[in-house]
C-alpha positions as CSV (number, residue, x, y, z in Angstrom):
1,X,-5.4,6.6,-0.7
2,X,-8.0,8.5,-2.5
3,X,-9.2,6.7,-5.6
4,X,-8.5,4.7,-8.6
5,X,-9.7,4.7,-12.2
6,X,-10.2,2.3,-15.0
7,X,-9.3,-0.9,-13.2
8,X,-9.3,-4.3,-15.0
9,X,-12.5,-6.3,-14.9
10,X,-11.9,-9.9,-13.7
11,X,-14.7,-12.6,-14.1
12,X,-17.3,-9.9,-15.0
13,X,-16.6,-7.7,-11.9
14,X,-13.9,-5.8,-10.0
15,X,-13.8,-5.8,-6.2
16,X,-10.7,-3.7,-5.6
17,X,-8.7,-3.0,-2.4
18,X,-5.4,-1.3,-1.9
19,X,-2.3,-2.6,0.2
20,X,-0.1,0.3,1.3
21,X,3.4,-0.8,2.4
22,X,6.1,1.4,3.9
23,X,9.6,0.0,3.9
24,X,12.7,1.7,5.1
25,X,16.0,1.3,7.0
26,X,18.9,-0.9,6.5
27,X,16.8,-4.0,7.3
28,X,14.0,-2.8,5.2
29,X,11.5,-2.8,7.9
30,X,8.1,-3.0,6.6
31,X,4.6,-1.9,7.8
32,X,1.6,-2.9,5.9
33,X,-1.9,-1.3,5.8
34,X,-5.0,-2.3,3.8
35,X,-8.2,-0.4,2.6
36,X,-11.7,-1.8,2.7
37,X,-12.8,-3.7,-0.4
38,X,-15.0,-1.8,-2.7
39,X,-17.5,-3.9,-4.4
40,X,-18.4,-4.0,-8.1
41,X,-16.5,-0.9,-9.3
42,X,-13.6,-0.1,-11.7
43,X,-13.3,3.4,-10.3
44,X,-13.2,3.0,-6.5
45,X,-13.3,6.0,-4.1
46,X,-11.2,4.7,-1.0
47,X,-10.7,8.1,0.8
48,X,-8.6,6.3,3.5
49,X,-6.0,7.7,5.4
50,X,-3.0,5.6,7.1
51,X,-0.5,6.5,9.7
52,X,2.8,4.7,10.1
53,X,4.9,4.5,13.3
54,X,8.5,4.9,12.4
55,X,10.6,3.1,15.1
56,X,13.8,4.8,16.0
57,X,16.3,2.4,17.6
58,X,18.2,4.9,19.6
59,X,18.0,7.0,22.8
60,X,20.0,10.1,21.8
61,X,19.7,12.7,19.0
62,X,22.4,11.1,16.9
63,X,20.7,7.9,16.6
64,X,17.3,9.6,15.7
65,X,19.2,11.4,12.9
66,X,20.3,8.0,11.4
67,X,16.9,6.7,11.7
68,X,15.4,9.7,9.8
69,X,18.1,9.3,7.0
70,X,17.2,5.5,6.8
71,X,13.5,6.5,6.6
72,X,14.1,9.0,3.7
73,X,15.8,6.3,1.8
74,X,12.7,4.2,2.1
75,X,9.8,3.5,-0.2
76,X,6.0,3.7,-0.1
77,X,4.2,1.2,-2.3
78,X,0.5,1.0,-3.2
79,X,-0.5,-2.3,-4.6
80,X,-4.1,-3.0,-5.9
81,X,-5.9,-6.2,-5.9
82,X,-9.1,-7.7,-6.9
83,X,-10.8,-9.5,-4.0
84,X,-12.4,-12.7,-5.3
85,X,-13.2,-14.5,-1.9
86,X,-14.8,-17.5,-3.7
87,X,-11.8,-18.2,-5.8
88,X,-9.5,-17.5,-3.0
89,X,-11.4,-20.0,-0.6
90,X,-12.3,-22.7,-3.1
91,X,-9.6,-22.9,-5.7
92,X,-6.5,-21.3,-4.1
93,X,-7.1,-22.5,-0.5
94,X,-6.9,-19.0,0.8
95,X,-3.1,-18.8,-0.2
96,X,-3.8,-15.6,-2.2
97,X,-6.2,-12.9,-1.2
98,X,-7.1,-11.9,-4.8
99,X,-5.8,-11.0,-8.2
100,X,-3.0,-8.5,-8.5
101,X,-4.1,-5.5,-10.6
102,X,-1.0,-3.3,-10.3
103,X,1.4,-1.4,-8.2
104,X,3.1,2.0,-7.7
105,X,6.4,2.5,-5.8
106,X,7.2,6.0,-4.5
107,X,10.6,6.8,-3.1
108,X,10.1,8.7,0.3
109,X,12.5,11.4,-0.8
110,X,10.3,12.1,-3.9
111,X,7.1,12.3,-1.9
112,X,5.6,15.9,-1.4
113,X,3.4,15.7,1.5
114,X,1.9,19.2,0.7
115,X,-0.2,17.8,-2.2
116,X,-1.8,14.6,-3.5
117,X,0.7,12.3,-5.4
118,X,-0.9,11.0,-8.6
119,X,0.4,7.7,-10.0
């Protein structure tokens, strides 16, 4: 996750962070990662890299092939949130971790890992 631009200002500021979710397989297994919060910016520079562990349920090559096909049918999503810790703690009782700003969903089979994906 490199950067974002022109995010929404909420209550006079924007403290954005990104949540990266990889979902794949017949059970739609999910792995979730989160960037650090960038304070008071609508154009955050995250420059964060995430690694995901893909669990193959088999012992032999044939099962690994199915795991790869399930993975390629999966999806990577990047969701952006505004972190408002005071509102989260006092008003919402820590149920929500911030205001939703937007999301991009990228099918794994469309992802070209040789260059950045702009969305």
